[in-house]
C-alpha positions as CSV (number, residue, x, y, z in Angstrom):
1,M,-76.6,-48.0,50.9
2,P,-74.1,-46.2,48.4
3,N,-75.4,-42.9,46.8
4,N,-75.5,-43.4,43.2
5,K,-76.3,-39.7,42.3
6,P,-73.6,-38.2,39.9
7,A,-71.4,-35.7,41.8
8,M,-72.3,-32.9,40.2
9,D,-75.8,-33.6,41.8
10,R,-74.7,-34.1,45.4
11,Y,-72.9,-31.1,45.7
12,D,-74.2,-27.4,46.0
13,F,-70.9,-26.1,44.0
14,G,-72.9,-22.0,44.8
15,F,-71.4,-22.1,48.2
16,A,-69.5,-19.5,47.7
17,R,-71.0,-17.0,45.4
18,D,-71.2,-14.2,48.1
19,L,-67.3,-14.6,49.1
20,Y,-66.6,-14.2,45.4
21,D,-69.0,-11.0,44.8
22,T,-66.8,-9.8,48.2
23,N,-63.1,-10.8,46.5
24,I,-62.7,-13.0,49.2
25,H,-61.0,-16.2,47.8
26,P,-63.3,-19.2,49.9
27,R,-59.7,-21.1,50.2
28,V,-57.4,-17.8,51.7
29,A,-57.3,-19.6,55.3
30,L,-56.2,-15.5,56.5
31,G,-58.5,-12.4,57.2
32,P,-57.8,-8.7,56.4
33,T,-57.8,-8.7,60.1
34,D,-54.5,-10.8,59.9
35,L,-52.3,-8.8,57.5
36,A,-51.1,-5.9,60.1
37,E,-50.1,-9.2,62.3
38,I,-48.4,-11.0,59.5
39,R,-46.7,-7.9,58.2
40,Q,-44.8,-7.7,61.5
41,A,-44.2,-11.3,61.5
42,V,-42.2,-10.9,59.1
43,K,-40.2,-8.1,60.4
44,R,-38.6,-10.1,63.0
45,G,-37.1,-13.2,63.9
46,N,-37.8,-16.8,61.8
47,G,-40.4,-14.3,59.8
48,R,-38.0,-12.4,58.5
49,K,-35.8,-15.3,58.0
50,I,-38.1,-17.5,56.2
51,M,-39.3,-14.3,54.0
52,T,-35.8,-13.5,53.0
53,A,-35.3,-16.6,52.4
54,V,-38.5,-17.4,50.0
55,R,-37.9,-13.6,48.6
56,Q,-34.4,-14.8,47.3
57,K,-35.8,-18.2,45.5
58,V,-38.5,-15.9,43.7
59,D,-36.8,-14.0,42.8
60,T,-34.1,-16.4,41.0
61,I,-37.6,-17.8,39.1
62,V,-39.1,-14.2,38.4
63,D,-34.8,-13.9,36.9
64,L,-35.4,-17.2,34.9
65,V,-38.9,-16.2,33.3
66,L,-38.1,-12.5,32.2
67,A,-34.9,-13.8,30.5
68,S,-36.7,-16.5,28.6
69,N,-37.3,-16.8,25.0
70,D,-39.3,-19.5,25.3
71,L,-41.5,-19.9,28.4
72,P,-42.8,-23.4,27.6
73,T,-39.4,-24.5,27.8
74,L,-38.5,-23.1,30.4
75,L,-41.8,-24.2,32.4
76,K,-41.6,-27.9,31.8
77,G,-37.9,-28.4,30.6
78,D,-35.8,-29.7,28.1
79,G,-35.0,-33.0,29.4
80,T,-31.2,-31.8,29.8
81,W,-28.8,-31.9,33.5
82,H,-28.6,-28.5,32.8
83,S,-32.5,-27.5,31.9
84,P,-33.0,-23.9,33.5
85,R,-36.0,-25.1,35.1
86,P,-35.9,-24.5,38.5
87,A,-36.9,-27.6,40.7
88,S,-39.1,-25.9,42.5
89,V,-41.6,-25.7,39.6
90,P,-43.0,-29.0,39.1
91,A,-43.3,-30.4,35.2
C-alpha cells in the first residue's frame, strides 16, 4: 500500500537538532577523536602525497578568486576556451 502523505509529513527533520546544538554537523563522518590519527596520516606516505596535491589545487583556485574582479563570471565561466574557471569548479 503506497504512502500518500506528503514528504514533509513522512519524515522528522529535527532529529539532528542535538548535534547542531553541540556544533557537530550530522553529515560529518569523522569525530574529534579521529583528528590526531588524520593529522599523522597526512604527514607521511600516500596521505602526504594526497594532501600536497589537494593543497596545490586549492592554492590555484584561491589565487583565481583573490585576483578576480568578477566572481560570478569566474565561477560560472564565460564560455570561452580560455575561461579562468577551473575545471574542478562545477558550473
